[in-house]
Each structure stands twice: as structure tokens, then as C-alpha cells.
N, C-alpha and C positions, 0 to 999 in steps of 0.2 A: 548648483550642480553638486552631487555627492559622489559621482561615479569614480573618478580617477583617484581621489584621495582614499576612498573606501577600498577600492581594489588593491591599491598599493599596501594599505594597512593589513588586510586580511590575507592576501596571497603570500606576502612576504612573512607572515606571522610575526609582524612587528607591531604590537598593539600600542603605537605611540602617535599615530596619525588619525585625526578625526575627520569625518566627512564635512563637518562645518567647523568654523574657528572655535575651538574649545577654550572657554575661559577657565579660570581657576575654580575649583570646586567651591560651592557655597559654604559659608562659615557654619551655617546651621545644617549639619549633616549628622544627625543623631538618630539612627535607627534604634528601635527598642533593644535593650541589652540582651546579649546572647547568653545562653547557659553553657557551662563548660561540660556538662554531662547530658547524656541522652539515653533513653531506654528503647528497647525494641517495640515498635508499634504494631497494631493489628494489621495495618496495611502491608507491612513487610511480611508478616506471617501469612496473610491471605494470598498475596501474589507469589511469594516465594520464588523470585526470579533467578535465584542461584541454580535452580533445576535446569534453567535454559542455558546458562553460561558454558557448559561443555560444548554446546552447539554454536553459540555466538554471544558476544558481549556488545555487539553493535559496531564492530570494527569495519572500517571502510565507508561508514555513513557519516554525513555531516548534518548536525542539528543546530538550527539557529533559534536562540531565545530572544524574543522581542519583549522587553520589559523595562524595569527600572535600573538596569545595569547588573553586573555580577561582581562580587568581591573575589578577585582572582588570588588574593592572599590566603584564602581559606585552604588548609592543607589537603582537603579532599576535592578541590576544584581545579581542573586543568583547562584553561582557555587556549584555543588555537588562534583566536583573533577577536577583536572587539571594535565597536564604533559607537560614537556618541552623536546622536542626532539632536540633542537638546541644547548643546553649547554650554553645559554646566559641569563638564568633566565626567570621568568614567565611574566614579564612586557610586555605590548603591546606597543611597541615603534612606531607603525604605526597608530594605531587606527582602522585599518581595521577589525580585529577580534572582537573588542568590538562592532563595529557597526553591524556586522553580528549577533553576539549573541543577541544584543538588538532587532533587527527585529524579531528574533525567539521568544524570551522569556522575554523581558523586563516586569517587574512587573507593574501592573496597579496602578496609582496614580491619584486620582480625581483632583489634582491641576496641573497635567502635561498633556498636550494634546498629549502624545505619550505613546504607550504601544506595547508590542510584540504580535505576532499572537497567541502564545500558552504559556501563562505565567505559566501554571501548570506543565510544563515538568521538568524532572531532567536533568540539563545542565552540560555537560562535555567540557573541553577545552583541545585541543592538539596543542601545539605551534610547528608549522612546519616551519615557516618562520620568519626571523628577519628583513629583509630589502626589502621585496616585491618580491623577486625572489624565494627563497626556493630551496629545493633539491627534485627531483623526488623520489629518494630512500627513503628519510625521509617521503614523502607523502605516499608512499606505506606502510611503517612501521606504520604510524599513522592510516591508514585505517584498517590494521590488528589489531592494538592495540584497536581501538574503537570497532571493531567487537568482540574481546575477552572480552571487558568490557560490553557486552550485550547491546550495543547501538541498538535502534530500528530504528533510523534515523541518517544518517551521512550527514552533510552539507560540501561540498567542493567548496568554492568560489575561486578556484585556477585554472589557465590555465597551462597545462603541455603538453609535447609531449608524444607520444606513447612509452611505454617501457615495456618489458616483466614482470618485477617485479610489475609494477603498474597494469597491466592487471590481473596478478595473484592475487594481493591483492583485486581488485574489485570482481573478481570471488569468492574469499574466503568469502568476506563479504556478497555477494548475497546468497552464499550457507548457510550462517548462518541467512538468512531471514532478512537482513538489507535493508531498503530503502535508496539508495544512491541518493542524490540530488546534482547536480553539475552545475556550471555556464557554459553556452554555449560558453562564451568567447567573446571578443571584437575584431572587425576588425582592422587590421593594418591601420593606417591613412596615412602612407607614400605612399604606392603604391596601397592600396585598396585590397591587396591579402587576400583571404578568405581561411583559412585552418582549419581543424578540431581541436577542443580543447579537451584535455583529462583530466580527465576521462569522461567528459560529452558525448563524442562520442562513448563510449563503449556500447554494447548491455546490456540492463538491468538497465542502469542509467537514472534517470529522469533528462533530460537536460533542462535547463531553459534559455530562452532568456529574454531580457529587453524590457519593454513597457513604453511609455510615457503616459501623462494624457488622451490622446484621445483613448488609448487602442491599438494603432498600434505599431508595432515593432520599437524600437529606431534605428536610422540610424547606430549607432555604434555596434549594436547587431549582432553577428555572426549568419547567417541564417542556418548554417549547423546543421543537426541532432537535431532540437529543438523539445522538447516534449510539453511544455507549456510556457506561458509568465508569468512574474511577474513584479511588479512595479520596474523599475530600472533607472528612470530618474527623477531628482528633488525630491529625497526622503530624509528623515531625520532619525537619529538614535542616540543611546547613543555613548559617546566618552570618551576616557581616561581623567581623571581629574574630573569626576563627572558631566560633562556637556553634550552637544549635538553638533552634526554637521549636517548642512543642505546642500541641493543641491548636494547630493551624486549621482553619476552616474556610471553605469556599470552593467553587468550581474551578477557580484559578489554580488550585493545588491538585485538583483531580486531573486536569488536562495534561500536565507533564508526565503523569504515570502512563497515560495512553500514548503520548509522544515517544516515551521511551520504548514502549512495546512496538510502535510503528518503526522505530529505528532497528529493533531486533529483527522484525520481519523483513525490512529492506536489506539488511545484512545477510540474512539466511536465504532470501529469494531475490537476488538482484535483478532477475529478469522480469519481475512483476512491476507493472506501472502503478502510478499512484491510485488509480481507481480500484485495481485489484488488491492493493495493500489495504485500502479502507474496507473493501468487501470482505477480505479474509479476517480482519480484526472483528468485524461485526458478526460474521458467521460463526466464529469460535468463541464469542462471549458466552457468559453463563446463562443467558436467557432473561427475558423481560420479567420484571417483578412489580407490576403496576404501571400506571400512567407516568409518562415522563422518564422512563428508564431505558428507552431505546431497545437495544439488543441485550442489555444487562451488563453485569460487571465484566470488565476486560479480563481475559485469561491469557497471560503470557505464554504458558507452556503449550496450550492448544493452538495459539496463534502461530507458533513457530513449528509445531510438529504435525498438526492434523493434515491428512491427505484429503483434499477436496476434489472429488471426481469431476465436477464441472470445471474446475480450474485446469485439470489435466487435459480435458477435451479442448479447452480454450487455447492451450499452448501446444497442442499436438501439431505435427507437421501437416501441411495441406495434402489432400489426396492427389495422386498423380493425374495428369490430364489424360482424357480418353484418347484412344488411337484415332488417327484421322480416318475418314470414310474410305480413302483410297488404299488403306493398309490391308483390307480384306476384300478379295474379289467375290463378286456376287455369283451365285450359281446360274449357269446358262439355262434358260427355259427349254423344255423338250421340243424337238423338231418333229411334229407329227408326220409330215410328208416323208421325211427321211425314214421314220419308223415304218411307215407303210411300205415304202420301196424295199427296205431291208427285209420285212416280213415276206414280201412277194418273192424276192430273190432266194430267201431261205426255203420257201415252199417249193419253188422251181428246182432248187438244188436237191431237195429230198425226192421230188418226182423223178428226176433224171437218175438219181442213185437207185431208186426202185426199179426203173426200166433196165438199167445196167445189170442189176442183180438178177432180174428175170431172164435177160438174155444169157447171162453166164450160166444159169441153171438149165433153162429149157432148150437152148440151141444144141448142146451136146446130145441131149436125149433125143431130139428130132433126127439128128444125123445117124445115130445108132439104129433107128427104126426105118431109116430111109424115107423119112418124112411120111410114113404110113400111120394111119390112125391106130390108136391102141385098141386091144381087144375089149369087147364089152365086158 
């Protein structure tokens, strides 16, 4: 059972209790060395999320990162809670999870040319992998746990195979109105085989492919079941040890860009459910550019500002109910017999009036002549 310990950990914001008995971190925890410097990347220039920040930075939205852990000692990372499902401690010994978290929510620093898409979000870390492989069962547990912690967006930069408990966990999170953003996966380089990657390939999941600086799909990006593209080639992000890592590649780094945009949308439009958040992100993307590109490159500014008429109709108040049949009295059909009687009475009245008029005129004349006939 992971529920009570995890709830106590995250709700109290005390990142010291693991959902399973956490052992000491492994001795071999040596992610690639971080760089102390970083330059502005094409991804930051292309998305230019600072244009959106006057409207929202993602405040009020909780984003869960299911990955290899997050280095919370990094000066640009702020974790609200964390959990270890591997039993190996909280440290990120790969760097992958720290990079994903940085793309989503790295804090702005005017002296550093790197920042996250939505630095105002409440960030949670669920460590599911310790060596780059992970366990599908733990992935399913992590998705359920994140949904139970009221995550609004879940980022899954993990490729897995289809499994009933994973599908059930995804359905469970979707049923709790969570936006699930997942990496579409990378193609196998040995034989070029293209197979679906899960949970990205499940219905209801926002599947993200990788794009290069020209906006087209990267050659390694899996073309199956892609919803939108995100920068996933030659990007940089935060890294364990307080530094940065550049030249990162993969759909796993494209997904957090879209997860960050989903957080911005949920913050700006809190009345939208997860289905309409996904729909808005896809409708405002830059447009398809070949096979496997979905709706095209994600566009943060349009996702947050565009007016969608169909969305306005969908959220309009319902039309008032019609009046009951008894509210308006029906017209009484004409009574033909009554009309005939009335006509006869009227005619009789006119006749009597004529007789009275004749008597009034001719009787006095007769009296004056002594009732004699008039002269010829």
C-alpha cells in the first residue's frame, strides 16, 4: 500500500516520507556531469513563453512528474512534494527527471538564460525509475498516486508497453479530470521498427512527438498517435548538481514543454475539463508539417489567448425551458349557431327600427290630411 504514507508526504509538503520503505541511495549515483553555464536555445526563442506570463505562470495548478526523481537542491527547482516508489532514495541518479522538471517549471532568473514554461505551478515528483528502465507496474501506481494527490497535469516521459494495470491507471486519472501528457517515444535505431509507445498511445492521452529547430518532426520521433509536437532536439535544461545539460534529444524532453503549456491553459481557464484542455492545445498548434506531426508545434500564446467559438458555445448557459402548454389559453372556436341567431336578431332589430321610422314620418302626415288620399 502506498496511499497513507504518500498522502502524508505530499499534503503536508514534508518530502521525507516515502510510499515504500526507502533504503539509502545507491553508492553508484553518478549522473553525467552538469555544466555551470548555459546559453539560450532555439526552443526558448520559438515558444517565447514570457509573452504569456502577464496572463498566467501556471499558478493554482499542480503538475506531477513521473520519472527518475528530481534534484530539489537545484536553485531553479522548487518541489512541493516527492515520493520514491523504487525504494532507492529520492536522488536523481540519471538526470532525466531533473531535466524534465526544469523544462516544466524552472524558476526565472534574470542572470540565467533558461527558465521553465510554467514556473508558477505546484510541482510534485514521483520517482518510478532508477536506471532508465523502470517498471510498468510502478508506473501505473505512480499515475494513480498522482491523481489521488489532485494533480491537474501529469507528465510521463517514459516509454512502456501496453499492460492492463497501466491502461486502468490512465483511465482512473482521466476520470479524475487529469491531463496526461506523455512522450510518443523514439524509434528503434537498429531495424527502424515503429511500434506504439504507452501510455502515449492510449485514447485520452496528449501524445507528444519531438521537433527540431525548423519545426519539423525529428527523425527519431515515433510517428504513431502523435497529438502535437514539442521541442525535442538540441534543447537544454536543469541537471543534478545545480548545473545544466545541453544538446538533449528525445520525445521525453518534448513532452514537458507541452505539459507546461497544459498547466498554463488550466490556470487561465480553470473551468475547462481535461478533454477541452487537450482540444484547445491541439486547435491552437502551428499546424501539421508532414506525417507524425499531429496538429503541429505547440503554441503557448495561442493556447492561452485564442477565442474558440465552439468552446464558447460549449460553455454557454442552457436555453430556458419552454412555457408549459397551460400557460397560453387556446382560442375558442367560433359558434356558428350563435352567429346565426345574432345575425337574425340584428336583422329583426333593423326591421323594427325601419318600421318605427316610417310610423314617425307617415302617421303625422296622414293626420294632417284627415287620412285622405293625396292629390294626383
